[in-house]
C-alpha positions as MATLAB code, in Angstrom:
seq = 'MKKKKNSKNSGGMLARYKSARTKGNITGTGLKSLVDLVLGATIGAGIGASTGRAALPVGLLLIAGSHYFDEQTGVLRVAGGAAIAYGIGKAIENQNIAAANSVNGFTLAGETTKAKTRLSQFKDEILTAFYLNKVFKKKAEESPAFEDGGAVGSIDLSALDVFEQNNRSEAIEYSLSQQDDEDYSEISVGFDQPEYAYATYDDVDLTNI';
ca = [
     -30.712  -21.087   60.401;
     -34.076  -20.857   59.784;
     -33.845  -18.071   57.490;
     -31.036  -20.345   55.902;
     -33.553  -22.928   55.661;
     -36.614  -20.557   54.027;
     -34.363  -19.382   51.538;
     -33.418  -22.482   50.443;
     -37.059  -23.822   50.423;
     -37.488  -20.527   48.328;
     -34.827  -20.832   45.971;
     -35.782  -24.791   45.511;
     -39.309  -24.083   44.623;
     -38.321  -21.549   42.054;
     -35.540  -23.888   40.599;
     -38.275  -26.865   40.441;
     -40.962  -24.056   39.027;
     -38.352  -23.447   35.520;
     -37.065  -27.016   35.445;
     -40.772  -27.942   35.174;
     -41.410  -29.419   31.873;
     -44.185  -28.224   29.624;
     -44.019  -29.946   26.137;
     -46.158  -32.667   25.759;
     -46.467  -32.218   29.799;
     -50.251  -31.004   30.678;
     -49.570  -30.725   34.313;
     -47.024  -28.476   33.939;
     -48.330  -26.360   30.907;
     -50.967  -26.096   33.673;
     -49.463  -24.903   36.252;
     -46.872  -22.609   34.280;
     -50.239  -21.180   32.771;
     -52.014  -21.127   36.015;
     -48.856  -19.067   37.164;
     -49.046  -16.643   34.253;
     -53.218  -15.930   34.305;
     -52.534  -14.634   38.215;
     -49.427  -13.254   38.567;
     -49.095  -12.111   35.672;
     -51.703  -11.171   33.640;
     -53.939  -10.355   36.462;
     -51.563   -8.307   39.268;
     -49.655   -6.776   35.966;
     -53.384   -5.032   35.206;
     -53.803   -4.774   39.176;
     -50.733   -2.728   38.662;
     -51.698   -1.188   35.510;
     -55.190    0.100   37.428;
     -53.318    1.217   40.552;
     -50.816    3.670   39.055;
     -53.295    4.680   35.926;
     -51.432    7.234   33.426;
     -48.233    5.595   34.721;
     -48.840    2.110   33.934;
     -47.227    2.534   30.498;
     -43.650    3.839   31.895;
     -44.456    1.047   34.935;
     -45.118   -1.985   32.292;
     -41.976   -1.518   30.312;
     -39.760   -1.341   33.346;
     -41.221   -4.643   34.530;
     -40.301   -5.979   31.073;
     -36.633   -4.320   31.043;
     -36.398   -5.946   34.081;
     -37.291   -8.590   33.352;
     -34.343   -8.906   30.713;
     -31.929   -6.855   32.346;
     -31.967   -9.525   35.448;
     -32.628  -12.768   33.203;
     -35.426  -13.220   34.726;
     -36.332  -17.035   33.322;
     -39.732  -17.809   34.888;
     -41.542  -14.350   32.257;
     -43.960  -13.675   34.830;
     -42.963   -9.851   35.342;
     -42.687  -10.019   31.625;
     -46.383  -11.280   31.012;
     -47.240   -8.261   33.851;
     -45.408   -5.984   31.887;
     -47.533   -6.824   29.327;
     -50.679   -6.882   30.838;
     -49.775   -3.322   32.794;
     -49.272   -1.561   29.068;
     -52.822   -3.169   27.938;
     -54.510   -2.229   30.647;
     -53.503    1.190   30.343;
     -53.918    1.160   27.125;
     -57.375    0.482   26.964;
     -57.883    2.697   29.733;
     -56.183    5.837   28.658;
     -59.247    8.168   28.006;
     -60.914    6.881   31.094;
     -57.385    7.412   33.727;
     -57.624   10.688   31.611;
     -61.123   11.122   32.482;
     -61.245   10.236   36.573;
     -57.683   12.631   36.718;
     -60.008   15.644   35.640;
     -62.653   14.656   37.482;
     -61.051   14.024   41.284;
     -58.498   16.738   40.767;
     -58.083   18.664   43.794;
     -55.694   22.109   42.813;
     -54.212   20.443   40.519;
     -51.686   17.262   41.509;
     -51.842   16.582   44.869;
     -51.086   13.544   47.087;
     -55.103   13.743   48.337;
     -56.025   13.809   44.889;
     -53.910   11.250   43.632;
     -55.072    8.529   46.250;
     -58.666    9.245   45.110;
     -58.245    8.370   41.652;
     -56.419    5.024   43.027;
     -59.210    4.231   45.070;
     -61.430    5.062   41.923;
     -59.773    2.870   39.212;
     -58.884   -0.203   41.681;
     -62.844    0.223   42.588;
     -63.370   -0.558   38.902;
     -61.473   -2.519   38.729;
     -62.465   -4.621   41.226;
     -66.142   -5.205   39.076;
     -64.044   -5.586   36.173;
     -62.256   -8.315   37.534;
     -65.578  -10.238   38.372;
     -67.460   -9.705   35.114;
     -64.035  -11.117   33.556;
     -63.912  -14.491   35.767;
     -67.530  -14.735   35.728;
     -67.811  -13.814   38.862;
     -70.569  -11.604   39.194;
     -73.046  -14.322   38.907;
     -72.000  -15.721   42.457;
     -71.015  -12.569   44.055;
     -73.950  -10.247   43.200;
     -74.034   -6.750   45.147;
     -76.739   -5.823   47.672;
     -78.022   -3.427   45.519;
     -79.193   -6.159   42.670;
     -80.213   -8.757   44.820;
     -82.816   -5.531   46.100;
     -82.903   -2.638   44.354;
     -84.928    0.434   44.613;
     -88.210    1.327   43.190;
     -89.161   -1.717   41.281;
     -92.154   -2.966   40.543;
     -94.749   -2.946   43.506;
     -92.183    0.296   44.933;
     -89.804   -1.236   46.748;
     -87.722    0.473   48.745;
     -84.341   -1.328   49.428;
     -86.149   -4.517   51.341;
     -89.058   -2.563   52.036;
     -92.151   -3.133   50.425;
     -94.365   -0.042   49.604;
     -97.347   -1.625   47.828;
     -99.231   -2.175   50.898;
     -99.285    1.767   50.062;
    -101.589    1.906   47.672;
    -104.599    0.825   49.198;
    -104.757    4.105   51.033;
    -104.332    6.693   47.868;
    -106.921    4.348   46.062;
    -109.335    4.188   48.758;
    -108.493    8.521   49.588;
    -109.370    9.080   45.507;
    -112.389    6.842   45.725;
    -113.673    9.014   48.569;
    -112.898   11.729   47.349;
    -114.212   11.565   43.987;
    -117.448   10.134   45.685;
    -118.020   12.817   47.549;
    -117.572   15.588   44.377;
    -120.493   13.429   43.055;
    -122.347   13.435   46.119;
    -122.134   17.096   46.298;
    -123.259   18.279   42.430;
    -125.898   15.209   41.608;
    -126.012   17.554   38.269;
    -122.609   17.459   36.992;
    -121.435   14.212   35.184;
    -118.460   13.168   36.802;
    -117.715    9.690   34.981;
    -115.186   10.801   33.162;
    -112.462   12.125   35.830;
    -113.740    7.778   37.800;
    -112.367    6.672   35.131;
    -109.347    4.491   36.513;
    -110.616    5.230   40.426;
    -112.844    2.313   40.753;
    -113.329    1.353   44.630;
    -111.208   -1.789   45.176;
    -112.541   -4.676   47.319;
    -110.404   -4.328   50.041;
    -111.175   -0.295   50.485;
    -113.041    0.113   53.760;
    -116.520    0.005   53.864;
    -118.586    2.878   53.779;
    -122.459    2.792   55.221;
    -124.553    5.518   54.641;
    -128.366    5.976   56.203;
    -127.038    4.722   59.534;
    -129.961    3.988   62.539;
    -128.409    5.922   65.477;
    -131.768    6.537   67.271;
    -131.032    3.583   70.021;
    -127.910    4.868   70.864;
];
């Protein structure tokens, strides 16, 4: 009994959707446009991404099936058109992905890898197309590696510059103390000892120790 009720409810919803007025009706127009966008264009593009180079024949089958079964909502036709358009726009890229991920020709494992690559790209394209990439930022964008200050992920390595600067300054001072007759002013340019470097003490009186 429950299955019959569910089928009747689904049939009633579909009938109400088909009979919804759109001419001069903002609510009906908005509802059907949203369905075309989500169930038609977006899912159709996803079908094109998952099928790759087969997007054109698959999209054509969706369009033909919509006409053959007299599907009055038009969602299948929109999905088919979106799949074909996505396949045409990505034809060269899909060919390059297929060539890069080929495993001894055509194999099931190779096709799975290609589909994962295409769907991963499609996810990023959807976020960008719907302006959601600013909301769902990638972790790599939030904490980029090796930017100013020498950060690796979330670890700041700028403090290590103190030790590097101090070691260079100490090496230059040692060279100057060994050969006072030579002029080392040129090599010391840019290696001035910072204020926070380790202090050095000369002529320390150790007789009382």
